[in-house]
C-alpha beads as a LAMMPS data file, in Angstrom:
LAMMPS data file: protein, C-alpha beads

373 atoms
372 bonds

1 atom types
1 bond types

-500.0 500.0 xlo xhi
-500.0 500.0 ylo yhi
-500.0 500.0 zlo zhi

Masses

1 110.0

Atoms # bond

1 1 1 0.000 0.000 0.000
2 1 1 2.792 2.393 0.805
3 1 1 4.319 2.059 -2.607
4 1 1 0.990 2.691 -4.198
5 1 1 0.023 5.676 -2.038
6 1 1 3.448 7.297 -1.845
7 1 1 5.176 6.844 -5.147
8 1 1 8.747 8.046 -5.499
9 1 1 9.025 8.132 -1.671
10 1 1 7.390 11.607 -1.134
11 1 1 5.827 12.267 2.222
12 1 1 6.982 9.205 4.022
13 1 1 5.596 8.456 7.398
14 1 1 6.868 11.835 8.890
15 1 1 6.916 14.011 5.689
16 1 1 5.243 17.484 5.237
17 1 1 2.983 18.536 2.398
18 1 1 4.449 21.201 0.016
19 1 1 2.534 24.582 -0.204
20 1 1 2.940 27.401 -2.745
21 1 1 4.105 30.735 -0.937
22 1 1 1.252 32.936 -2.241
23 1 1 1.760 35.787 0.341
24 1 1 5.437 36.211 -0.435
25 1 1 4.789 36.340 -4.138
26 1 1 2.086 38.990 -3.662
27 1 1 4.420 41.109 -1.534
28 1 1 7.143 40.958 -4.161
29 1 1 4.716 41.953 -6.907
30 1 1 3.354 44.898 -4.845
31 1 1 6.850 46.168 -4.033
32 1 1 7.811 45.945 -7.685
33 1 1 4.774 47.968 -8.694
34 1 1 5.549 50.782 -6.186
35 1 1 9.199 50.841 -7.221
36 1 1 8.238 51.090 -10.871
37 1 1 5.794 53.904 -10.139
38 1 1 8.451 55.859 -8.256
39 1 1 10.946 55.495 -11.085
40 1 1 8.321 56.618 -13.618
41 1 1 7.438 59.727 -11.635
42 1 1 11.103 60.726 -11.307
43 1 1 11.769 60.255 -15.002
44 1 1 8.564 61.808 -16.342
45 1 1 8.344 64.630 -13.693
46 1 1 4.632 65.247 -14.280
47 1 1 2.812 65.722 -10.969
48 1 1 -0.450 66.216 -12.863
49 1 1 -0.100 62.982 -14.803
50 1 1 -3.425 61.398 -15.548
51 1 1 -5.372 64.644 -15.484
52 1 1 -6.912 65.958 -18.715
53 1 1 -5.105 68.888 -20.357
54 1 1 -4.935 70.874 -23.573
55 1 1 -2.094 72.417 -25.538
56 1 1 -2.210 75.923 -27.022
57 1 1 0.298 77.517 -29.325
58 1 1 1.533 80.979 -28.250
59 1 1 2.748 83.176 -31.056
60 1 1 5.066 86.131 -30.430
61 1 1 5.085 89.324 -32.449
62 1 1 7.867 91.756 -33.189
63 1 1 5.370 94.634 -33.410
64 1 1 6.059 97.358 -30.804
65 1 1 3.398 99.470 -29.115
66 1 1 3.701 103.140 -28.217
67 1 1 2.398 104.421 -24.898
68 1 1 -0.276 106.345 -26.774
69 1 1 -1.678 103.051 -28.146
70 1 1 -2.536 101.906 -24.619
71 1 1 -5.728 103.201 -23.053
72 1 1 -5.391 105.085 -19.753
73 1 1 -8.140 105.229 -17.160
74 1 1 -9.137 108.832 -16.414
75 1 1 -8.394 110.246 -12.959
76 1 1 -10.367 113.092 -11.420
77 1 1 -8.957 115.942 -9.368
78 1 1 -10.332 117.069 -6.038
79 1 1 -12.613 119.502 -7.887
80 1 1 -14.032 116.756 -10.104
81 1 1 -12.141 117.790 -13.239
82 1 1 -10.737 114.978 -15.379
83 1 1 -6.962 115.109 -15.315
84 1 1 -4.973 114.273 -18.460
85 1 1 -2.899 111.083 -18.678
86 1 1 0.787 111.416 -17.745
87 1 1 3.184 112.508 -20.433
88 1 1 6.161 110.474 -21.611
89 1 1 8.503 113.438 -21.377
90 1 1 9.600 115.299 -18.283
91 1 1 9.644 119.114 -18.544
92 1 1 12.930 120.857 -18.061
93 1 1 13.294 123.214 -15.131
94 1 1 11.907 126.633 -15.933
95 1 1 9.987 125.431 -18.993
96 1 1 6.217 126.047 -18.925
97 1 1 4.068 122.931 -19.172
98 1 1 0.403 122.722 -20.072
99 1 1 -2.137 122.408 -17.273
100 1 1 -5.415 120.470 -17.361
101 1 1 -7.250 123.142 -19.368
102 1 1 -4.354 124.284 -21.505
103 1 1 -3.030 126.897 -19.073
104 1 1 0.734 127.149 -18.826
105 1 1 2.183 126.280 -15.439
106 1 1 5.814 127.129 -14.684
107 1 1 7.671 124.307 -13.001
108 1 1 10.511 126.500 -11.734
109 1 1 11.124 130.159 -10.939
110 1 1 14.167 132.227 -11.913
111 1 1 16.703 131.961 -9.108
112 1 1 19.113 134.670 -10.213
113 1 1 18.137 138.324 -10.437
114 1 1 17.390 139.615 -13.925
115 1 1 20.077 142.224 -14.639
116 1 1 17.537 144.324 -16.537
117 1 1 15.607 144.654 -13.275
118 1 1 18.603 145.717 -11.167
119 1 1 19.834 149.216 -10.354
120 1 1 23.348 149.420 -8.958
121 1 1 23.546 151.561 -5.818
122 1 1 25.875 152.195 -2.860
123 1 1 23.496 150.041 -0.805
124 1 1 23.506 147.033 -3.105
125 1 1 21.316 145.942 -6.021
126 1 1 17.950 147.695 -6.010
127 1 1 14.886 146.473 -7.912
128 1 1 13.629 148.589 -10.784
129 1 1 11.284 148.500 -13.762
130 1 1 13.137 147.313 -16.878
131 1 1 13.470 149.494 -19.962
132 1 1 10.925 147.286 -21.720
133 1 1 8.389 147.819 -18.920
134 1 1 8.815 144.502 -17.114
135 1 1 8.413 144.698 -13.339
136 1 1 9.951 142.581 -10.571
137 1 1 6.382 141.965 -9.389
138 1 1 5.646 140.145 -12.648
139 1 1 8.995 138.585 -13.539
140 1 1 9.560 136.951 -10.146
141 1 1 5.925 135.936 -9.611
142 1 1 4.815 132.327 -9.338
143 1 1 2.191 131.735 -12.057
144 1 1 -1.245 130.594 -10.957
145 1 1 -2.588 127.715 -13.096
146 1 1 -5.635 128.726 -15.091
147 1 1 -7.480 125.497 -14.283
148 1 1 -8.086 126.521 -10.645
149 1 1 -11.125 128.377 -11.947
150 1 1 -13.433 130.113 -9.515
151 1 1 -12.587 127.960 -6.510
152 1 1 -11.994 129.788 -3.194
153 1 1 -8.375 130.892 -2.870
154 1 1 -6.077 131.541 0.084
155 1 1 -2.674 133.242 0.102
156 1 1 -0.342 132.551 3.026
157 1 1 2.743 134.625 3.878
158 1 1 5.202 133.304 6.457
159 1 1 7.722 135.876 7.659
160 1 1 10.853 136.210 9.797
161 1 1 12.899 133.927 7.585
162 1 1 16.647 134.416 7.503
163 1 1 16.924 135.280 11.198
164 1 1 17.284 131.693 12.393
165 1 1 19.029 128.993 10.383
166 1 1 16.960 126.267 12.048
167 1 1 13.675 128.089 11.533
168 1 1 14.480 128.892 7.913
169 1 1 15.445 125.286 7.176
170 1 1 12.267 124.019 8.807
171 1 1 10.096 126.435 6.833
172 1 1 11.680 125.445 3.529
173 1 1 11.288 121.755 4.374
174 1 1 7.656 121.877 5.525
175 1 1 5.890 124.571 3.513
176 1 1 4.557 123.977 -0.010
177 1 1 5.874 126.249 -2.785
178 1 1 2.592 128.173 -3.033
179 1 1 3.320 129.738 0.380
180 1 1 5.016 133.136 0.053
181 1 1 8.060 133.668 2.271
182 1 1 8.995 136.957 3.948
183 1 1 12.698 137.513 4.637
184 1 1 14.028 139.897 7.264
185 1 1 16.966 142.021 6.065
186 1 1 19.150 141.223 9.077
187 1 1 19.877 137.525 8.620
188 1 1 23.135 135.870 7.611
189 1 1 23.619 134.005 4.306
190 1 1 20.518 135.642 2.857
191 1 1 21.638 134.993 -0.732
192 1 1 21.897 131.270 -0.044
193 1 1 18.523 131.060 1.693
194 1 1 16.666 133.121 -0.898
195 1 1 18.206 131.081 -3.728
196 1 1 17.032 127.873 -2.056
197 1 1 13.558 129.326 -1.574
198 1 1 13.380 130.305 -5.243
199 1 1 14.594 126.869 -6.314
200 1 1 11.766 125.380 -4.273
201 1 1 9.256 127.611 -6.082
202 1 1 8.423 130.244 -3.430
203 1 1 7.685 133.895 -4.024
204 1 1 9.626 136.235 -1.754
205 1 1 8.735 139.404 0.120
206 1 1 11.140 141.770 1.854
207 1 1 10.212 142.745 5.413
208 1 1 10.903 146.458 5.914
209 1 1 11.189 147.752 9.520
210 1 1 8.669 150.529 10.215
211 1 1 8.180 152.529 13.402
212 1 1 5.761 151.084 16.002
213 1 1 4.004 153.246 18.593
214 1 1 6.317 152.161 21.412
215 1 1 9.558 152.878 19.553
216 1 1 12.411 152.837 20.656
217 1 1 11.417 150.505 23.505
218 1 1 10.194 148.183 20.779
219 1 1 12.837 148.521 18.065
220 1 1 12.269 146.743 14.711
221 1 1 15.973 146.965 13.917
222 1 1 18.590 148.885 11.991
223 1 1 17.446 151.393 9.340
224 1 1 13.902 151.580 10.689
225 1 1 11.741 154.060 8.788
226 1 1 10.542 156.726 11.248
227 1 1 7.748 159.287 11.264
228 1 1 10.164 161.938 12.579
229 1 1 12.530 161.654 9.596
230 1 1 12.013 163.435 6.298
231 1 1 11.079 161.669 3.083
232 1 1 14.645 161.627 1.727
233 1 1 15.999 159.916 4.840
234 1 1 13.226 157.329 4.891
235 1 1 13.634 156.505 1.196
236 1 1 17.382 156.165 1.745
237 1 1 16.775 153.736 4.613
238 1 1 14.344 151.875 2.382
239 1 1 17.133 151.521 -0.190
240 1 1 19.539 150.247 2.456
241 1 1 17.097 147.506 3.318
242 1 1 16.181 146.773 -0.307
243 1 1 19.816 146.185 -1.201
244 1 1 20.029 143.175 1.121
245 1 1 18.017 140.831 -1.138
246 1 1 17.039 140.258 -4.745
247 1 1 14.248 138.414 -6.620
248 1 1 11.477 139.560 -4.261
249 1 1 8.078 140.588 -5.589
250 1 1 7.222 143.171 -2.966
251 1 1 7.432 144.718 0.481
252 1 1 5.662 143.784 3.702
253 1 1 5.738 145.908 6.828
254 1 1 7.675 144.661 9.841
255 1 1 5.848 146.218 12.816
256 1 1 5.055 149.835 11.846
257 1 1 1.712 150.611 13.498
258 1 1 2.678 154.263 13.929
259 1 1 4.398 154.721 10.571
260 1 1 1.521 153.206 8.580
261 1 1 -0.970 155.451 10.378
262 1 1 0.745 158.639 9.120
263 1 1 0.039 159.342 5.456
264 1 1 2.659 162.111 5.312
265 1 1 5.389 159.633 6.249
266 1 1 4.021 156.658 4.318
267 1 1 3.189 158.314 0.977
268 1 1 6.783 158.937 -0.262
269 1 1 7.692 155.348 0.612
270 1 1 4.612 153.948 -1.126
271 1 1 5.396 156.008 -4.205
272 1 1 8.947 154.627 -4.285
273 1 1 7.615 151.066 -4.030
274 1 1 5.323 151.688 -7.003
275 1 1 8.092 153.260 -9.094
276 1 1 10.235 150.153 -8.568
277 1 1 7.542 147.779 -9.783
278 1 1 6.804 146.085 -6.457
279 1 1 3.669 145.298 -4.476
280 1 1 2.972 146.301 -0.891
281 1 1 1.412 143.905 1.605
282 1 1 -0.129 145.325 4.778
283 1 1 0.064 142.570 7.401
284 1 1 -3.263 143.678 8.886
285 1 1 -1.930 144.008 12.422
286 1 1 -2.898 147.684 12.785
287 1 1 -6.495 148.891 12.347
288 1 1 -5.164 152.458 12.005
289 1 1 -3.157 151.726 8.856
290 1 1 -3.738 154.018 5.873
291 1 1 -1.619 151.862 3.571
292 1 1 -4.486 150.995 1.233
293 1 1 -5.390 154.651 0.702
294 1 1 -1.736 155.524 0.172
295 1 1 -1.293 152.715 -2.364
296 1 1 -4.337 153.955 -4.247
297 1 1 -2.746 157.377 -4.738
298 1 1 0.221 155.900 -6.631
299 1 1 -1.440 152.843 -8.186
300 1 1 0.796 150.592 -6.115
301 1 1 -0.106 146.903 -6.328
302 1 1 -1.628 146.297 -2.904
303 1 1 -2.797 143.456 -0.694
304 1 1 -3.941 143.345 2.910
305 1 1 -3.928 140.373 5.241
306 1 1 -7.251 139.316 6.715
307 1 1 -5.773 137.488 9.698
308 1 1 -2.560 137.089 11.642
309 1 1 -2.674 133.319 11.952
310 1 1 -0.436 132.969 14.987
311 1 1 -1.216 136.163 16.907
312 1 1 -1.701 133.712 19.786
313 1 1 0.920 131.058 18.980
314 1 1 -0.776 127.973 20.418
315 1 1 -1.890 124.967 18.320
316 1 1 -5.585 125.389 19.133
317 1 1 -5.605 129.115 18.366
318 1 1 -3.694 128.620 15.111
319 1 1 -6.088 125.875 14.022
320 1 1 -9.048 128.125 14.799
321 1 1 -7.596 131.010 12.785
322 1 1 -6.984 128.734 9.799
323 1 1 -10.602 127.562 9.919
324 1 1 -11.681 131.202 10.039
325 1 1 -9.479 131.947 7.027
326 1 1 -11.195 129.167 5.081
327 1 1 -14.580 130.667 5.893
328 1 1 -13.464 134.081 4.615
329 1 1 -12.246 132.490 1.385
330 1 1 -15.557 130.681 0.851
331 1 1 -17.509 133.877 1.497
332 1 1 -15.409 136.341 -0.493
333 1 1 -13.567 134.034 -2.875
334 1 1 -10.145 135.091 -1.561
335 1 1 -8.422 135.364 1.830
336 1 1 -4.917 136.325 2.963
337 1 1 -3.197 135.122 6.128
338 1 1 0.188 136.045 7.581
339 1 1 2.287 134.248 10.171
340 1 1 5.787 133.934 11.605
341 1 1 8.136 130.989 11.168
342 1 1 7.495 129.557 14.635
343 1 1 7.725 125.762 15.098
344 1 1 4.062 125.465 16.129
345 1 1 2.971 127.581 13.176
346 1 1 5.008 125.619 10.645
347 1 1 3.696 122.314 11.957
348 1 1 0.094 123.507 11.787
349 1 1 0.491 124.979 8.313
350 1 1 2.117 121.831 6.933
351 1 1 -0.833 119.698 7.991
352 1 1 -3.461 122.250 7.011
353 1 1 -2.137 122.988 3.513
354 1 1 -1.916 119.288 2.647
355 1 1 -5.701 118.953 2.911
356 1 1 -6.807 122.147 1.143
357 1 1 -7.349 120.567 -2.275
358 1 1 -9.653 117.985 -0.777
359 1 1 -11.730 120.796 0.720
360 1 1 -12.000 122.574 -2.630
361 1 1 -9.688 125.502 -1.770
362 1 1 -6.690 126.588 -3.836
363 1 1 -3.486 127.890 -2.248
364 1 1 -2.082 130.804 -4.274
365 1 1 0.989 133.078 -4.025
366 1 1 0.628 136.648 -2.829
367 1 1 0.964 138.091 -6.353
368 1 1 -2.400 136.509 -7.225
369 1 1 -4.133 138.836 -4.760
370 1 1 -3.730 142.258 -6.433
371 1 1 -4.348 140.579 -9.815
372 1 1 -7.729 139.329 -8.618
373 1 1 -8.559 142.591 -6.839

Bonds

1 1 1 2
2 1 2 3
3 1 3 4
4 1 4 5
5 1 5 6
6 1 6 7
7 1 7 8
8 1 8 9
9 1 9 10
10 1 10 11
11 1 11 12
12 1 12 13
13 1 13 14
14 1 14 15
15 1 15 16
16 1 16 17
17 1 17 18
18 1 18 19
19 1 19 20
20 1 20 21
21 1 21 22
22 1 22 23
23 1 23 24
24 1 24 25
25 1 25 26
26 1 26 27
27 1 27 28
28 1 28 29
29 1 29 30
30 1 30 31
31 1 31 32
32 1 32 33
33 1 33 34
34 1 34 35
35 1 35 36
36 1 36 37
37 1 37 38
38 1 38 39
39 1 39 40
40 1 40 41
41 1 41 42
42 1 42 43
43 1 43 44
44 1 44 45
45 1 45 46
46 1 46 47
47 1 47 48
48 1 48 49
49 1 49 50
50 1 50 51
51 1 51 52
52 1 52 53
53 1 53 54
54 1 54 55
55 1 55 56
56 1 56 57
57 1 57 58
58 1 58 59
59 1 59 60
60 1 60 61
61 1 61 62
62 1 62 63
63 1 63 64
64 1 64 65
65 1 65 66
66 1 66 67
67 1 67 68
68 1 68 69
69 1 69 70
70 1 70 71
71 1 71 72
72 1 72 73
73 1 73 74
74 1 74 75
75 1 75 76
76 1 76 77
77 1 77 78
78 1 78 79
79 1 79 80
80 1 80 81
81 1 81 82
82 1 82 83
83 1 83 84
84 1 84 85
85 1 85 86
86 1 86 87
87 1 87 88
88 1 88 89
89 1 89 90
90 1 90 91
91 1 91 92
92 1 92 93
93 1 93 94
94 1 94 95
95 1 95 96
96 1 96 97
97 1 97 98
98 1 98 99
99 1 99 100
100 1 100 101
101 1 101 102
102 1 102 103
103 1 103 104
104 1 104 105
105 1 105 106
106 1 106 107
107 1 107 108
108 1 108 109
109 1 109 110
110 1 110 111
111 1 111 112
112 1 112 113
113 1 113 114
114 1 114 115
115 1 115 116
116 1 116 117
117 1 117 118
118 1 118 119
119 1 119 120
120 1 120 121
121 1 121 122
122 1 122 123
123 1 123 124
124 1 124 125
125 1 125 126
126 1 126 127
127 1 127 128
128 1 128 129
129 1 129 130
130 1 130 131
131 1 131 132
132 1 132 133
133 1 133 134
134 1 134 135
135 1 135 136
136 1 136 137
137 1 137 138
138 1 138 139
139 1 139 140
140 1 140 141
141 1 141 142
142 1 142 143
143 1 143 144
144 1 144 145
145 1 145 146
146 1 146 147
147 1 147 148
148 1 148 149
149 1 149 150
150 1 150 151
151 1 151 152
152 1 152 153
153 1 153 154
154 1 154 155
155 1 155 156
156 1 156 157
157 1 157 158
158 1 158 159
159 1 159 160
160 1 160 161
161 1 161 162
162 1 162 163
163 1 163 164
164 1 164 165
165 1 165 166
166 1 166 167
167 1 167 168
168 1 168 169
169 1 169 170
170 1 170 171
171 1 171 172
172 1 172 173
173 1 173 174
174 1 174 175
175 1 175 176
176 1 176 177
177 1 177 178
178 1 178 179
179 1 179 180
180 1 180 181
181 1 181 182
182 1 182 183
183 1 183 184
184 1 184 185
185 1 185 186
186 1 186 187
187 1 187 188
188 1 188 189
189 1 189 190
190 1 190 191
191 1 191 192
192 1 192 193
193 1 193 194
194 1 194 195
195 1 195 196
196 1 196 197
197 1 197 198
198 1 198 199
199 1 199 200
200 1 200 201
201 1 201 202
202 1 202 203
203 1 203 204
204 1 204 205
205 1 205 206
206 1 206 207
207 1 207 208
208 1 208 209
209 1 209 210
210 1 210 211
211 1 211 212
212 1 212 213
213 1 213 214
214 1 214 215
215 1 215 216
216 1 216 217
217 1 217 218
218 1 218 219
219 1 219 220
220 1 220 221
221 1 221 222
222 1 222 223
223 1 223 224
224 1 224 225
225 1 225 226
226 1 226 227
227 1 227 228
228 1 228 229
229 1 229 230
230 1 230 231
231 1 231 232
232 1 232 233
233 1 233 234
234 1 234 235
235 1 235 236
236 1 236 237
237 1 237 238
238 1 238 239
239 1 239 240
240 1 240 241
241 1 241 242
242 1 242 243
243 1 243 244
244 1 244 245
245 1 245 246
246 1 246 247
247 1 247 248
248 1 248 249
249 1 249 250
250 1 250 251
251 1 251 252
252 1 252 253
253 1 253 254
254 1 254 255
255 1 255 256
256 1 256 257
257 1 257 258
258 1 258 259
259 1 259 260
260 1 260 261
261 1 261 262
262 1 262 263
263 1 263 264
264 1 264 265
265 1 265 266
266 1 266 267
267 1 267 268
268 1 268 269
269 1 269 270
270 1 270 271
271 1 271 272
272 1 272 273
273 1 273 274
274 1 274 275
275 1 275 276
276 1 276 277
277 1 277 278
278 1 278 279
279 1 279 280
280 1 280 281
281 1 281 282
282 1 282 283
283 1 283 284
284 1 284 285
285 1 285 286
286 1 286 287
287 1 287 288
288 1 288 289
289 1 289 290
290 1 290 291
291 1 291 292
292 1 292 293
293 1 293 294
294 1 294 295
295 1 295 296
296 1 296 297
297 1 297 298
298 1 298 299
299 1 299 300
300 1 300 301
301 1 301 302
302 1 302 303
303 1 303 304
304 1 304 305
305 1 305 306
306 1 306 307
307 1 307 308
308 1 308 309
309 1 309 310
310 1 310 311
311 1 311 312
312 1 312 313
313 1 313 314
314 1 314 315
315 1 315 316
316 1 316 317
317 1 317 318
318 1 318 319
319 1 319 320
320 1 320 321
321 1 321 322
322 1 322 323
323 1 323 324
324 1 324 325
325 1 325 326
326 1 326 327
327 1 327 328
328 1 328 329
329 1 329 330
330 1 330 331
331 1 331 332
332 1 332 333
333 1 333 334
334 1 334 335
335 1 335 336
336 1 336 337
337 1 337 338
338 1 338 339
339 1 339 340
340 1 340 341
341 1 341 342
342 1 342 343
343 1 343 344
344 1 344 345
345 1 345 346
346 1 346 347
347 1 347 348
348 1 348 349
349 1 349 350
350 1 350 351
351 1 351 352
352 1 352 353
353 1 353 354
354 1 354 355
355 1 355 356
356 1 356 357
357 1 357 358
358 1 358 359
359 1 359 360
360 1 360 361
361 1 361 362
362 1 362 363
363 1 363 364
364 1 364 365
365 1 365 366
366 1 366 367
367 1 367 368
368 1 368 369
369 1 369 370
370 1 370 371
371 1 371 372
372 1 372 373
């Protein structure tokens, strides 16, 4: 029986039955599949393999496009006017460029004095009307863009520049070019400071010392024009002060409540200012001033300040005066404010002027005032 049931001697009395290792084979096959997949991914480098996709041909063109071929979205100004797109070219300094309605706007002011507008004198260069009729008031003025239209306007004059290097630097750094700067004749390096102011685009006024009521206890400085002196002496002192600067558009009183209240003393000075092609600004500090009447006699270009912005030099008072100035401008169309180059004043003006456009008010130089009047 054994030979018949166990041929060839397999599985004798203690032998085991042979089984195929199915699990091991499956493991080997699975490992091979993963290894093959890894190799395929590394070679093909297509992390999106298996996902549907399309191919599109991108053609390049050698055709160039000018900036004018590209549409520009219109931008509106604070007054609602549509501003033109930017130009490709940058204007050179001193070259007029066209404003939004075609008006020419100067981008720089002449820094050096025009020799045709200078009279040589023992006291220095004096302003004069040129042989062709041009006046310092016009030549050194900052043009007002025509597109400002009939919006309310405010002129600001900040004085006492040149006396303090720190104060002058701060004023030039913080104030926009539309603010007119008044320089005292007693400072050092006046040529350097006035040149910098002109480069920045500011109009200049010369502060002339005039006699106050409490003179000499309150002394405006050297070469003060006095009621007790005759016309020749006062005009000579005016020339001494005038010779300290150039490129200014006019004169503004420094103190002078008594002098500006006396027509007999003021008239010869006002006549001289007119003959030299300058404007006169009354700072508005004295209600007894007859400067406007005197200017009318000689057709002198004239402006008068509505407010002394920092008569009380505290932040709250200055802010209140500026708000009052805005109200005057909205009511009358034009307002003029004067101030000194105090730190609190400069800080307040810097913040206030930056928001004027948004409130629909245009800041203009002082020469725009007699033109509008």
